[in-house]
Backbone and ligand atoms as CSV (ligand in chain L), in Angstrom:
chain,resi,resn,atom,element,x,y,z
A,1,MET,N,N,-8.074,-2.851,91.639
A,1,MET,CA,C,-8.568,-1.668,91.030
A,1,MET,C,C,-7.863,-1.618,89.680
A,2,LYS,N,N,-6.542,-1.822,89.555
A,2,LYS,CA,C,-5.814,-1.734,88.353
A,2,LYS,C,C,-6.452,-2.701,87.272
A,3,ILE,N,N,-6.793,-3.819,87.839
A,3,ILE,CA,C,-7.398,-4.850,86.696
A,3,ILE,C,C,-8.619,-4.581,86.216
A,4,ARG,N,N,-9.465,-3.919,87.127
A,4,ARG,CA,C,-10.812,-3.413,86.524
A,4,ARG,C,C,-10.638,-2.404,85.556
A,5,HIS,N,N,-9.851,-1.523,85.740
A,5,HIS,CA,C,-9.511,-0.239,84.913
A,5,HIS,C,C,-9.204,-0.938,83.465
A,6,VAL,N,N,-8.437,-1.855,83.501
A,6,VAL,CA,C,-7.898,-2.368,82.111
A,6,VAL,C,C,-9.143,-3.086,81.274
A,7,VAL,N,N,-9.944,-3.705,82.011
A,7,VAL,CA,C,-10.987,-4.461,81.437
A,7,VAL,C,C,-11.923,-3.387,80.893
A,8,LEU,N,N,-12.257,-2.204,81.421
A,8,LEU,CA,C,-13.198,-1.205,81.010
A,8,LEU,C,C,-12.609,-0.576,79.812
A,9,ILE,N,N,-11.295,-0.243,79.603
A,9,ILE,CA,C,-10.682,0.242,78.406
A,9,ILE,C,C,-10.769,-0.656,77.377
A,10,GLY,N,N,-10.687,-1.980,77.677
A,10,GLY,CA,C,-10.882,-3.012,76.628
A,10,GLY,C,C,-12.235,-2.950,75.967
A,11,LEU,N,N,-13.225,-2.986,76.823
A,11,LEU,CA,C,-14.689,-2.888,76.273
A,11,LEU,C,C,-14.914,-1.651,75.497
A,12,THR,N,N,-14.308,-0.557,75.925
A,12,THR,CA,C,-14.634,0.610,75.113
A,12,THR,C,C,-13.889,0.592,73.697
A,13,ALA,N,N,-12.751,0.058,73.604
A,13,ALA,CA,C,-12.026,-0.194,72.473
A,13,ALA,C,C,-12.779,-1.106,71.331
A,14,VAL,N,N,-13.471,-2.071,71.879
A,14,VAL,CA,C,-14.293,-3.016,71.031
A,14,VAL,C,C,-15.602,-2.234,70.504
A,15,ALA,N,N,-16.293,-1.618,71.343
A,15,ALA,CA,C,-17.554,-1.120,71.153
A,15,ALA,C,C,-17.365,0.210,70.207
A,16,PHE,N,N,-16.386,0.874,70.268
A,16,PHE,CA,C,-16.395,2.256,69.417
A,16,PHE,C,C,-16.466,1.968,68.000
A,17,PRO,N,N,-15.516,1.204,67.279
A,17,PRO,CA,C,-15.535,1.092,65.921
A,17,PRO,C,C,-16.919,0.456,65.472
A,18,LEU,N,N,-17.643,-0.430,66.154
A,18,LEU,CA,C,-18.960,-0.886,65.792
A,18,LEU,C,C,-19.966,0.252,65.729
A,19,ALA,N,N,-19.946,0.934,66.800
A,19,ALA,CA,C,-20.894,2.104,66.796
A,19,ALA,C,C,-20.781,3.159,65.774
A,20,SER,N,N,-19.424,3.453,65.455
A,20,SER,CA,C,-19.057,4.537,64.545
A,20,SER,C,C,-19.446,4.198,63.240
A,21,MET,N,N,-19.255,2.898,62.881
A,21,MET,CA,C,-19.607,2.561,61.539
A,21,MET,C,C,-21.125,2.758,61.099
A,22,ALA,N,N,-21.944,2.329,62.132
A,22,ALA,CA,C,-23.406,2.528,61.941
A,22,ALA,C,C,-23.783,3.928,61.846
A,23,ASP,N,N,-23.242,4.707,62.825
A,23,ASP,CA,C,-23.514,6.173,62.882
A,23,ASP,C,C,-23.056,7.031,61.743
A,24,GLU,N,N,-21.980,6.832,61.263
A,24,GLU,CA,C,-21.526,7.748,60.171
A,24,GLU,C,C,-21.998,7.131,58.778
A,25,GLY,N,N,-22.769,6.119,58.640
A,25,GLY,CA,C,-23.135,5.609,57.355
A,25,GLY,C,C,-22.166,5.407,56.356
A,26,MET,N,N,-20.985,4.719,56.800
A,26,MET,CA,C,-19.936,4.456,55.674
A,26,MET,C,C,-20.472,3.522,54.602
A,27,SER,N,N,-21.511,2.740,54.925
A,27,SER,CA,C,-22.019,1.909,53.853
A,27,SER,C,C,-23.468,1.929,53.861
A,28,PRO,N,N,-24.295,1.727,52.583
A,28,PRO,CA,C,-25.725,1.744,52.817
A,28,PRO,C,C,-26.138,0.686,53.788
A,29,ALA,N,N,-27.267,0.949,54.599
A,29,ALA,CA,C,-27.638,0.053,55.628
A,29,ALA,C,C,-29.155,-0.065,55.833
A,30,ALA,N,N,-29.630,-1.324,56.117
A,30,ALA,CA,C,-30.951,-1.426,56.328
A,30,ALA,C,C,-31.208,-2.313,57.578
A,31,SER,N,N,-32.522,-2.197,57.973
A,31,SER,CA,C,-32.833,-3.053,59.278
A,31,SER,C,C,-34.092,-3.880,58.908
A,32,VAL,N,N,-34.291,-4.921,59.664
A,32,VAL,CA,C,-35.510,-5.850,59.550
A,32,VAL,C,C,-35.959,-6.157,61.139
A,33,GLU,N,N,-37.174,-6.328,61.110
A,33,GLU,CA,C,-37.774,-6.879,62.401
A,33,GLU,C,C,-38.662,-8.131,61.953
A,34,PHE,N,N,-38.474,-9.262,62.557
A,34,PHE,CA,C,-39.097,-10.473,62.089
A,34,PHE,C,C,-40.412,-10.546,62.908
A,35,VAL,N,N,-41.513,-10.940,62.346
A,35,VAL,CA,C,-42.648,-11.501,62.992
A,35,VAL,C,C,-43.025,-12.778,62.595
A,36,ASP,N,N,-43.797,-13.565,63.575
A,36,ASP,CA,C,-44.141,-14.923,63.254
A,36,ASP,C,C,-45.512,-14.952,62.743
A,37,ASN,N,N,-46.186,-16.145,62.636
A,37,ASN,CA,C,-47.449,-16.339,61.981
A,37,ASN,C,C,-48.602,-15.922,62.839
A,38,GLU,N,N,-48.249,-15.388,64.144
A,38,GLU,CA,C,-49.325,-14.757,64.894
A,38,GLU,C,C,-49.081,-13.119,64.751
A,39,GLY,N,N,-48.006,-12.741,64.143
A,39,GLY,CA,C,-47.708,-11.345,64.112
A,39,GLY,C,C,-46.950,-10.892,65.075
A,40,GLU,N,N,-46.449,-11.835,66.056
A,40,GLU,CA,C,-45.565,-11.459,67.268
A,40,GLU,C,C,-44.013,-11.182,66.758
A,41,VAL,N,N,-43.508,-10.135,67.261
A,41,VAL,CA,C,-42.109,-9.907,66.895
A,41,VAL,C,C,-41.182,-11.135,67.459
A,42,VAL,N,N,-40.370,-11.628,66.607
A,42,VAL,CA,C,-39.563,-12.790,67.059
A,42,VAL,C,C,-37.978,-12.513,66.683
A,43,GLY,N,N,-37.656,-11.337,66.359
A,43,GLY,CA,C,-36.304,-11.115,65.931
A,43,GLY,C,C,-36.028,-9.719,65.380
A,44,GLN,N,N,-34.725,-9.390,65.314
A,44,GLN,CA,C,-34.191,-8.192,64.756
A,44,GLN,C,C,-32.908,-8.486,63.930
A,45,GLY,N,N,-32.775,-7.599,63.052
A,45,GLY,CA,C,-31.531,-7.781,62.118
A,45,GLY,C,C,-30.996,-6.544,61.474
A,46,SER,N,N,-29.855,-6.534,60.884
A,46,SER,CA,C,-29.387,-5.437,60.052
A,46,SER,C,C,-28.738,-5.969,58.773
A,47,ILE,N,N,-28.552,-5.197,57.769
A,47,ILE,CA,C,-28.001,-5.409,56.660
A,47,ILE,C,C,-27.162,-4.335,56.129
A,48,GLU,N,N,-25.872,-4.602,56.037
A,48,GLU,CA,C,-24.921,-3.604,55.510
A,48,GLU,C,C,-24.275,-4.093,54.371
A,49,GLN,N,N,-24.078,-3.215,53.321
A,49,GLN,CA,C,-23.530,-3.368,52.153
A,49,GLN,C,C,-22.074,-3.135,52.098
A,50,GLY,N,N,-21.444,-4.147,51.564
A,50,GLY,CA,C,-19.862,-4.126,51.378
A,50,GLY,C,C,-19.806,-3.767,49.852
A,51,THR,N,N,-18.505,-3.915,49.363
A,51,THR,CA,C,-18.210,-3.669,47.802
A,51,THR,C,C,-18.726,-4.986,47.232
A,52,ALA,N,N,-18.730,-5.994,47.835
A,52,ALA,CA,C,-18.951,-7.330,46.882
A,52,ALA,C,C,-20.259,-7.942,47.423
A,53,GLY,N,N,-21.146,-7.305,48.178
A,53,GLY,CA,C,-22.493,-7.870,48.594
A,53,GLY,C,C,-22.996,-7.515,49.946
A,54,VAL,N,N,-23.817,-8.159,50.514
A,54,VAL,CA,C,-24.552,-7.728,51.729
A,54,VAL,C,C,-24.236,-8.469,52.881
A,55,LEU,N,N,-23.850,-7.975,53.960
A,55,LEU,CA,C,-23.581,-8.639,55.413
A,55,LEU,C,C,-25.048,-8.632,56.073
A,56,ILE,N,N,-25.477,-9.801,56.403
A,56,ILE,CA,C,-26.784,-9.900,57.202
A,56,ILE,C,C,-26.583,-10.318,58.552
A,57,ASN,N,N,-26.998,-9.516,59.559
A,57,ASN,CA,C,-26.930,-10.013,60.815
A,57,ASN,C,C,-28.247,-10.016,61.400
A,58,PHE,N,N,-28.727,-11.127,62.186
A,58,PHE,CA,C,-29.915,-11.092,62.898
A,58,PHE,C,C,-29.940,-11.958,64.234
A,59,SER,N,N,-30.916,-11.623,65.206
A,59,SER,CA,C,-31.041,-12.407,66.142
A,59,SER,C,C,-32.546,-12.939,66.254
A,60,ILE,N,N,-32.775,-14.117,66.837
A,60,ILE,CA,C,-34.154,-14.560,66.818
A,60,ILE,C,C,-34.399,-14.982,68.377
A,61,ASP,N,N,-35.673,-14.793,68.789
A,61,ASP,CA,C,-35.996,-15.201,70.041
A,61,ASP,C,C,-37.453,-15.524,69.940
A,62,GLY,N,N,-37.879,-16.910,69.862
A,62,GLY,CA,C,-39.281,-17.258,69.742
A,62,GLY,C,C,-39.667,-18.174,68.665
A,63,LEU,N,N,-38.683,-18.816,68.026
A,63,LEU,CA,C,-39.025,-19.850,67.024
A,63,LEU,C,C,-38.758,-21.302,67.424
A,64,ASP,N,N,-39.429,-22.354,66.845
A,64,ASP,CA,C,-39.092,-23.613,67.247
A,64,ASP,C,C,-37.701,-24.106,67.080
A,65,GLU,N,N,-37.184,-24.999,67.840
A,65,GLU,CA,C,-35.727,-25.474,67.669
A,65,GLU,C,C,-35.664,-26.176,66.272
A,66,GLY,N,N,-34.469,-26.026,65.830
A,66,GLY,CA,C,-34.111,-26.717,64.522
A,66,GLY,C,C,-33.442,-26.008,63.525
A,67,TRP,N,N,-33.024,-26.659,62.506
A,67,TRP,CA,C,-32.262,-25.921,61.250
A,67,TRP,C,C,-33.485,-25.326,60.551
A,68,LYS,N,N,-33.222,-23.989,60.074
A,68,LYS,CA,C,-34.200,-23.288,59.277
A,68,LYS,C,C,-33.561,-22.709,58.132
A,69,ALA,N,N,-34.404,-22.629,57.093
A,69,ALA,CA,C,-33.939,-21.834,55.919
A,69,ALA,C,C,-34.285,-20.520,55.955
A,70,ILE,N,N,-33.492,-19.566,55.438
A,70,ILE,CA,C,-33.946,-18.208,55.326
A,70,ILE,C,C,-33.445,-17.780,53.932
A,71,HIS,N,N,-34.312,-16.896,53.292
A,71,HIS,CA,C,-34.083,-16.429,51.931
A,71,HIS,C,C,-34.540,-14.877,51.856
A,72,ILE,N,N,-33.931,-14.268,50.863
A,72,ILE,CA,C,-34.410,-12.899,50.413
A,72,ILE,C,C,-35.695,-13.149,49.545
A,73,HIS,N,N,-36.813,-12.574,49.959
A,73,HIS,CA,C,-38.055,-12.860,49.168
A,73,HIS,C,C,-38.008,-11.460,48.464
A,74,SER,N,N,-38.805,-11.503,47.241
A,74,SER,CA,C,-38.772,-10.347,46.330
A,74,SER,C,C,-39.699,-9.103,46.665
A,75,VAL,N,N,-40.617,-9.301,47.640
A,75,VAL,CA,C,-41.660,-8.189,47.752
A,75,VAL,C,C,-41.569,-7.910,49.484
A,76,GLY,N,N,-41.443,-6.468,49.500
A,76,GLY,CA,C,-41.217,-6.037,50.953
A,76,GLY,C,C,-42.516,-5.935,51.847
A,77,THR,N,N,-43.249,-7.059,51.937
A,77,THR,CA,C,-44.379,-7.003,52.863
A,77,THR,C,C,-44.474,-8.299,53.572
A,78,CYS,N,N,-44.827,-8.169,54.812
A,78,CYS,CA,C,-45.052,-9.262,55.764
A,78,CYS,C,C,-46.363,-9.237,56.530
A,79,ASP,N,N,-47.394,-8.506,55.731
A,79,ASP,CA,C,-48.648,-8.241,56.268
A,79,ASP,C,C,-49.713,-9.280,56.448
A,80,ASP,N,N,-49.227,-10.388,55.929
A,80,ASP,CA,C,-50.122,-11.650,55.984
A,80,ASP,C,C,-49.677,-12.761,56.900
A,81,PRO,N,N,-49.237,-12.534,57.991
A,81,PRO,CA,C,-48.818,-13.641,58.719
A,81,PRO,C,C,-49.600,-15.000,58.810
A,82,GLU,N,N,-50.823,-14.749,58.997
A,82,GLU,CA,C,-51.570,-15.911,59.263
A,82,GLU,C,C,-51.834,-16.595,57.765
A,83,GLU,N,N,-51.579,-16.023,56.772
A,83,GLU,CA,C,-51.661,-16.678,55.510
A,83,GLU,C,C,-50.321,-17.068,55.103
A,84,GLY,N,N,-49.268,-17.207,55.990
A,84,GLY,CA,C,-48.050,-17.682,55.622
A,84,GLY,C,C,-47.034,-16.837,54.863
A,85,PHE,N,N,-47.366,-15.611,54.908
A,85,PHE,CA,C,-46.498,-14.647,54.344
A,85,PHE,C,C,-46.259,-14.785,52.716
A,86,GLN,N,N,-47.468,-15.226,52.263
A,86,GLN,CA,C,-47.288,-15.437,50.622
A,86,GLN,C,C,-47.072,-14.219,50.034
A,87,ALA,N,N,-47.595,-12.889,50.485
A,87,ALA,CA,C,-47.319,-11.649,50.023
A,87,ALA,C,C,-45.912,-11.227,49.773
A,88,SER,N,N,-45.013,-11.996,50.431
A,88,SER,CA,C,-43.517,-11.661,50.308
A,88,SER,C,C,-43.125,-12.216,48.844
A,89,GLY,N,N,-43.863,-12.900,48.078
A,89,GLY,CA,C,-43.446,-13.468,46.926
A,89,GLY,C,C,-42.492,-14.587,46.785
A,90,GLY,N,N,-41.895,-14.765,45.601
A,90,GLY,CA,C,-40.832,-15.712,45.678
A,90,GLY,C,C,-39.448,-15.148,45.822
A,91,HIS,N,N,-38.411,-15.688,45.564
A,91,HIS,CA,C,-37.008,-15.275,45.885
A,91,HIS,C,C,-36.680,-13.980,44.965
A,92,LEU,N,N,-35.895,-13.307,45.689
A,92,LEU,CA,C,-35.157,-12.193,44.887
A,92,LEU,C,C,-34.407,-12.936,43.842
A,93,ASN,N,N,-34.647,-12.635,42.570
A,93,ASN,CA,C,-34.099,-13.417,41.560
A,93,ASN,C,C,-34.128,-12.733,40.121
A,94,PRO,N,N,-33.419,-11.631,39.927
A,94,PRO,CA,C,-33.493,-10.750,38.914
A,94,PRO,C,C,-32.985,-11.556,37.470
A,95,ASP,N,N,-32.108,-12.163,37.766
A,95,ASP,CA,C,-31.583,-13.045,36.570
A,95,ASP,C,C,-32.027,-14.483,36.226
A,96,ASP,N,N,-33.314,-14.771,36.920
A,96,ASP,CA,C,-34.084,-16.058,36.737
A,96,ASP,C,C,-33.095,-17.271,36.875
A,97,SER,N,N,-32.255,-17.236,37.938
A,97,SER,CA,C,-31.458,-18.375,38.082
A,97,SER,C,C,-32.328,-19.578,38.745
A,98,LYS,N,N,-31.801,-20.848,38.963
A,98,LYS,CA,C,-32.412,-21.924,39.752
A,98,LYS,C,C,-31.978,-21.528,41.034
A,99,HIS,N,N,-33.008,-22.208,41.879
A,99,HIS,CA,C,-32.680,-22.081,43.355
A,99,HIS,C,C,-31.645,-23.110,43.708
A,100,GLY,N,N,-30.735,-22.736,44.707
A,100,GLY,CA,C,-29.952,-23.600,45.373
A,100,GLY,C,C,-28.366,-23.499,45.196
A,101,TYR,N,N,-27.672,-23.442,46.290
A,101,TYR,CA,C,-26.227,-23.319,46.330
A,101,TYR,C,C,-25.697,-24.651,45.645
A,102,LEU,N,N,-26.344,-25.732,45.749
A,102,LEU,CA,C,-25.759,-26.969,45.099
A,102,LEU,C,C,-26.285,-27.353,43.666
A,103,ASN,N,N,-27.151,-26.412,43.288
A,103,ASN,CA,C,-27.830,-26.560,41.914
A,103,ASN,C,C,-26.954,-26.142,40.953
A,104,PRO,N,N,-26.573,-27.010,39.785
A,104,PRO,CA,C,-25.660,-26.563,38.750
A,104,PRO,C,C,-26.053,-25.216,37.984
A,105,GLU,N,N,-27.411,-24.767,38.121
A,105,GLU,CA,C,-27.972,-23.597,37.431
A,105,GLU,C,C,-28.277,-22.520,38.498
A,106,GLY,N,N,-27.847,-22.624,39.702
A,106,GLY,CA,C,-28.106,-21.761,40.760
A,106,GLY,C,C,-26.720,-21.027,41.190
A,107,PRO,N,N,-26.877,-20.489,42.387
A,107,PRO,CA,C,-28.023,-20.001,43.080
A,107,PRO,C,C,-28.681,-18.856,42.561
A,108,ASP,N,N,-29.873,-18.636,43.160
A,108,ASP,CA,C,-30.519,-17.463,42.894
A,108,ASP,C,C,-30.108,-16.270,43.804
A,109,ALA,N,N,-30.508,-15.015,43.568
A,109,ALA,CA,C,-29.978,-13.982,44.397
A,109,ALA,C,C,-30.408,-13.994,45.931
A,110,GLY,N,N,-31.611,-14.582,46.055
A,110,GLY,CA,C,-32.202,-14.656,47.322
A,110,GLY,C,C,-31.653,-15.874,48.364
A,111,ASP,N,N,-30.911,-16.666,47.752
A,111,ASP,CA,C,-30.359,-17.875,48.506
A,111,ASP,C,C,-29.572,-17.490,49.653
A,112,LEU,N,N,-29.623,-18.138,50.763
A,112,LEU,CA,C,-28.785,-17.893,51.875
A,112,LEU,C,C,-28.621,-19.254,52.602
A,113,PRO,N,N,-27.520,-19.372,53.520
A,113,PRO,CA,C,-27.231,-20.524,54.188
A,113,PRO,C,C,-28.382,-20.854,55.251
A,114,ASN,N,N,-28.485,-22.118,55.769
A,114,ASN,CA,C,-29.440,-22.381,56.889
A,114,ASN,C,C,-28.860,-21.942,58.226
A,115,PHE,N,N,-29.651,-21.879,59.207
A,115,PHE,CA,C,-29.229,-21.418,60.602
A,115,PHE,C,C,-29.901,-22.372,61.490
A,116,TYR,N,N,-29.332,-22.328,62.905
A,116,TYR,CA,C,-29.892,-23.236,63.813
A,116,TYR,C,C,-30.606,-22.478,64.925
A,117,VAL,N,N,-31.948,-22.756,65.234
A,117,VAL,CA,C,-32.473,-22.219,66.457
A,117,VAL,C,C,-32.434,-23.148,67.556
A,118,HIS,N,N,-31.807,-22.671,68.716
A,118,HIS,CA,C,-31.557,-23.449,69.861
A,118,HIS,C,C,-32.926,-23.886,70.573
A,119,GLY,N,N,-32.797,-24.730,71.584
A,119,GLY,CA,C,-33.894,-25.255,72.266
A,119,GLY,C,C,-34.762,-24.287,72.992
A,120,ASP,N,N,-34.014,-23.134,73.373
A,120,ASP,CA,C,-34.692,-21.968,74.108
A,120,ASP,C,C,-35.321,-21.025,73.211
A,121,GLY,N,N,-35.288,-21.309,71.789
A,121,GLY,CA,C,-35.914,-20.403,70.784
A,121,GLY,C,C,-35.195,-19.358,70.217
A,122,THR,N,N,-33.834,-19.464,70.566
A,122,THR,CA,C,-33.024,-18.316,70.138
A,122,THR,C,C,-31.941,-18.743,69.080
A,123,ALA,N,N,-31.472,-17.689,68.187
A,123,ALA,CA,C,-30.438,-17.741,67.443
A,123,ALA,C,C,-29.595,-16.605,67.192
A,124,MET,N,N,-28.450,-16.488,66.919
A,124,MET,CA,C,-27.702,-15.347,66.362
A,124,MET,C,C,-26.942,-15.665,65.337
A,125,VAL,N,N,-27.127,-14.871,64.270
A,125,VAL,CA,C,-26.569,-15.278,62.840
A,125,VAL,C,C,-26.053,-14.192,62.197
A,126,GLU,N,N,-24.865,-14.626,61.408
A,126,GLU,CA,C,-24.281,-13.534,60.520
A,126,GLU,C,C,-24.225,-14.343,59.147
A,127,MET,N,N,-24.496,-13.659,58.120
A,127,MET,CA,C,-24.419,-14.299,56.691
A,127,MET,C,C,-23.852,-13.148,55.780
A,128,PHE,N,N,-23.320,-13.678,54.609
A,128,PHE,CA,C,-22.839,-12.823,53.649
A,128,PHE,C,C,-23.373,-13.209,52.066
A,129,ASN,N,N,-23.971,-12.361,51.458
A,129,ASN,CA,C,-24.603,-12.670,50.121
A,129,ASN,C,C,-24.021,-11.873,49.124
A,130,GLU,N,N,-23.137,-12.464,48.171
A,130,GLU,CA,C,-22.502,-11.744,47.106
A,130,GLU,C,C,-23.462,-11.534,45.886
A,131,ARG,N,N,-24.673,-11.843,45.896
A,131,ARG,CA,C,-25.622,-11.683,44.797
A,131,ARG,C,C,-26.694,-10.801,44.960
A,132,ALA,N,N,-26.520,-9.838,46.194
A,132,ALA,CA,C,-27.679,-8.875,46.422
A,132,ALA,C,C,-26.975,-7.603,47.035
A,133,SER,N,N,-27.719,-6.583,46.974
A,133,SER,CA,C,-27.146,-5.213,47.431
A,133,SER,C,C,-28.318,-4.476,47.789
A,134,LEU,N,N,-28.094,-3.305,48.415
A,134,LEU,CA,C,-29.048,-2.211,48.788
A,134,LEU,C,C,-29.407,-1.224,47.886
A,135,ASP,N,N,-28.430,-1.162,46.837
A,135,ASP,CA,C,-28.626,-0.044,45.806
A,135,ASP,C,C,-28.568,-0.598,44.457
A,136,GLY,N,N,-28.565,-1.853,44.148
A,136,GLY,CA,C,-28.429,-2.466,42.763
A,136,GLY,C,C,-27.116,-2.595,42.249
A,137,SER,N,N,-26.023,-2.035,42.988
A,137,SER,CA,C,-24.643,-2.241,42.441
A,137,SER,C,C,-24.060,-3.618,42.367
A,138,VAL,N,N,-24.629,-4.549,43.221
A,138,VAL,CA,C,-24.224,-5.987,42.927
A,138,VAL,C,C,-25.702,-6.807,42.910
A,139,GLY,N,N,-25.834,-7.492,41.842
A,139,GLY,CA,C,-26.808,-8.481,41.858
A,139,GLY,C,C,-28.250,-7.838,42.079
A,140,GLY,N,N,-29.232,-8.533,42.926
A,140,GLY,CA,C,-30.519,-8.205,43.150
A,140,GLY,C,C,-30.447,-6.991,43.887
A,141,ASN,N,N,-31.324,-6.008,43.722
A,141,ASN,CA,C,-31.618,-4.809,44.555
A,141,ASN,C,C,-32.596,-5.081,45.618
A,142,MET,N,N,-32.257,-5.066,46.791
A,142,MET,CA,C,-33.228,-5.553,48.048
A,142,MET,C,C,-34.117,-4.257,48.181
A,143,LEU,N,N,-33.598,-3.204,47.735
A,143,LEU,CA,C,-34.516,-2.039,48.059
A,143,LEU,C,C,-35.055,-1.319,46.717
A,144,ASP,N,N,-35.284,-2.162,45.805
A,144,ASP,CA,C,-35.959,-1.704,44.679
A,144,ASP,C,C,-37.422,-1.313,44.944
A,145,ASP,N,N,-38.146,-1.091,43.907
A,145,ASP,CA,C,-39.491,-0.309,43.967
A,145,ASP,C,C,-40.368,-1.228,45.012
A,146,ASP,N,N,-40.409,-2.442,44.774
A,146,ASP,CA,C,-41.314,-3.224,45.822
A,146,ASP,C,C,-40.570,-3.862,46.916
A,147,GLY,N,N,-39.274,-3.441,47.021
A,147,GLY,CA,C,-38.548,-3.872,48.239
A,147,GLY,C,C,-38.198,-5.245,48.364
A,148,SER,N,N,-38.013,-5.863,49.567
A,148,SER,CA,C,-37.708,-7.178,49.799
A,148,SER,C,C,-37.894,-7.490,51.172
A,149,ALA,N,N,-37.933,-8.895,51.435
A,149,ALA,CA,C,-38.185,-9.228,52.853
A,149,ALA,C,C,-37.295,-10.409,53.208
A,150,LEU,N,N,-36.796,-10.585,54.331
A,150,LEU,CA,C,-36.253,-11.756,54.798
A,150,LEU,C,C,-37.244,-12.806,55.428
A,151,VAL,N,N,-37.353,-14.028,54.809
A,151,VAL,CA,C,-38.282,-15.028,55.219
A,151,VAL,C,C,-37.685,-16.175,55.741
A,152,ILE,N,N,-38.174,-16.679,56.893
A,152,ILE,CA,C,-37.532,-17.795,57.527
A,152,ILE,C,C,-38.614,-18.973,57.318
A,153,HIS,N,N,-38.134,-20.230,56.908
A,153,HIS,CA,C,-38.981,-21.266,56.718
A,153,HIS,C,C,-38.827,-22.278,57.885
A,154,GLU,N,N,-39.842,-23.155,58.122
A,154,GLU,CA,C,-39.990,-24.086,59.156
A,154,GLU,C,C,-38.804,-25.150,59.232
A,155,ASN,N,N,-38.328,-25.512,58.028
A,155,ASN,CA,C,-37.348,-26.591,57.938
A,155,ASN,C,C,-36.036,-25.966,57.102
A,156,PRO,N,N,-35.085,-26.811,57.201
A,156,PRO,CA,C,-33.882,-26.262,56.366
A,156,PRO,C,C,-33.967,-26.538,54.814
A,157,ASP,N,N,-33.120,-25.754,54.114
A,157,ASP,CA,C,-33.036,-25.721,52.783
A,157,ASP,C,C,-32.174,-26.888,52.281
A,158,ASP,N,N,-32.463,-27.660,51.343
A,158,ASP,CA,C,-31.594,-28.754,50.867
A,158,ASP,C,C,-30.584,-28.155,49.755
A,159,HIS,N,N,-30.874,-26.864,49.448
A,159,HIS,CA,C,-30.012,-26.145,48.447
A,159,HIS,C,C,-30.025,-26.829,47.024
A,160,MET,N,N,-31.112,-27.558,46.736
A,160,MET,CA,C,-31.236,-28.146,45.336
A,160,MET,C,C,-32.557,-28.263,44.821
A,161,THR,N,N,-33.665,-28.540,45.524
A,161,THR,CA,C,-35.020,-28.641,45.104
A,161,THR,C,C,-35.782,-27.469,44.867
A,162,GLN,N,N,-36.225,-27.307,43.732
A,162,GLN,CA,C,-37.082,-26.174,43.158
A,162,GLN,C,C,-38.472,-26.177,43.963
A,163,PRO,N,N,-39.034,-24.934,44.263
A,163,PRO,CA,C,-38.172,-23.481,44.101
A,163,PRO,C,C,-37.514,-23.041,45.417
A,164,ILE,N,N,-37.787,-23.784,46.559
A,164,ILE,CA,C,-37.274,-23.210,47.730
A,164,ILE,C,C,-36.574,-24.280,48.633
A,165,GLY,N,N,-36.093,-25.411,48.006
A,165,GLY,CA,C,-35.203,-26.361,48.572
A,165,GLY,C,C,-35.902,-27.172,49.683
A,166,GLY,N,N,-37.249,-27.298,49.440
A,166,GLY,CA,C,-38.088,-28.139,50.435
A,166,GLY,C,C,-38.157,-27.617,51.759
A,167,ALA,N,N,-38.037,-26.321,51.870
A,167,ALA,CA,C,-37.962,-25.689,53.166
A,167,ALA,C,C,-39.270,-25.629,53.953
A,168,GLY,N,N,-40.376,-25.849,53.250
A,168,GLY,CA,C,-41.656,-25.786,54.025
A,168,GLY,C,C,-42.193,-24.486,54.222
A,169,ALA,N,N,-43.005,-24.443,55.395
A,169,ALA,CA,C,-43.955,-23.182,55.489
A,169,ALA,C,C,-43.040,-22.040,55.933
A,170,ARG,N,N,-43.543,-20.725,55.659
A,170,ARG,CA,C,-42.862,-19.546,56.066
A,170,ARG,C,C,-43.251,-19.165,57.539
A,171,VAL,N,N,-42.319,-19.285,58.435
A,171,VAL,CA,C,-42.729,-19.266,59.801
A,171,VAL,C,C,-42.358,-17.825,60.530
A,172,ALA,N,N,-41.410,-17.042,59.829
A,172,ALA,CA,C,-41.216,-15.561,60.175
A,172,ALA,C,C,-40.898,-14.653,58.953
A,173,CYS,N,N,-41.141,-13.489,59.118
A,173,CYS,CA,C,-40.799,-12.665,57.923
A,173,CYS,C,C,-40.450,-11.246,58.510
A,174,GLY,N,N,-39.599,-10.712,57.813
A,174,GLY,CA,C,-39.118,-9.284,58.166
A,174,GLY,C,C,-38.957,-8.407,57.003
A,175,VAL,N,N,-39.607,-7.293,56.835
A,175,VAL,CA,C,-39.562,-6.383,55.757
A,175,VAL,C,C,-38.093,-5.670,55.890
A,176,VAL,N,N,-37.368,-5.511,54.661
A,176,VAL,CA,C,-36.055,-4.895,54.733
A,176,VAL,C,C,-36.344,-3.374,54.640
A,177,GLN,N,N,-35.841,-2.622,55.645
A,177,GLN,CA,C,-36.269,-1.219,55.691
A,177,GLN,C,C,-35.002,-0.432,55.495
A,178,GLY,N,N,-35.027,0.392,54.458
A,178,GLY,CA,C,-33.635,1.157,54.108
A,178,GLY,C,C,-33.621,2.279,55.033
A,179,GLY,N,N,-32.445,2.814,55.106
A,179,GLY,CA,C,-32.183,4.265,55.861
A,179,GLY,C,C,-31.870,3.982,57.302
L,1,CU,CU,CU,-37.835,-18.523,51.267
């Protein structure tokens, strides 16, 4: 009985600070729900702003196995799943940089690292981007007038090739929703 009691206290201590940060709105926050090319929901995520950029967390359930590129695209719409989410535009890129972490003239504000989808179709991911924000205080504003979307590509990003690192088709998209 004593051991069980200690475990419960430990869980409470971990859960409390995570919940209170979100509830009290200590930093601007946004959410995202990913849909695939059939319009089926395949993931959820959150975006929180720190002083130096945005922390992006998301989970995926229902994509093909393999390395995937993900970027912040410049228009907050995912209404055209069967057309490959072209309505989400190009990358968030207010200063007209070249694409790619490895490009001498990059990266653009929408660039993000690749992530891996396991054989069961799932992934859990955390990323930080120092060139974007939810209020324009750092780099590209994800919640400007036309919003933004997180877009997942079928292949990984080579972090060099223009304009999207050879990442191929857009296989999932999530509108960044403020508040
Ligand atoms: Cu992209």
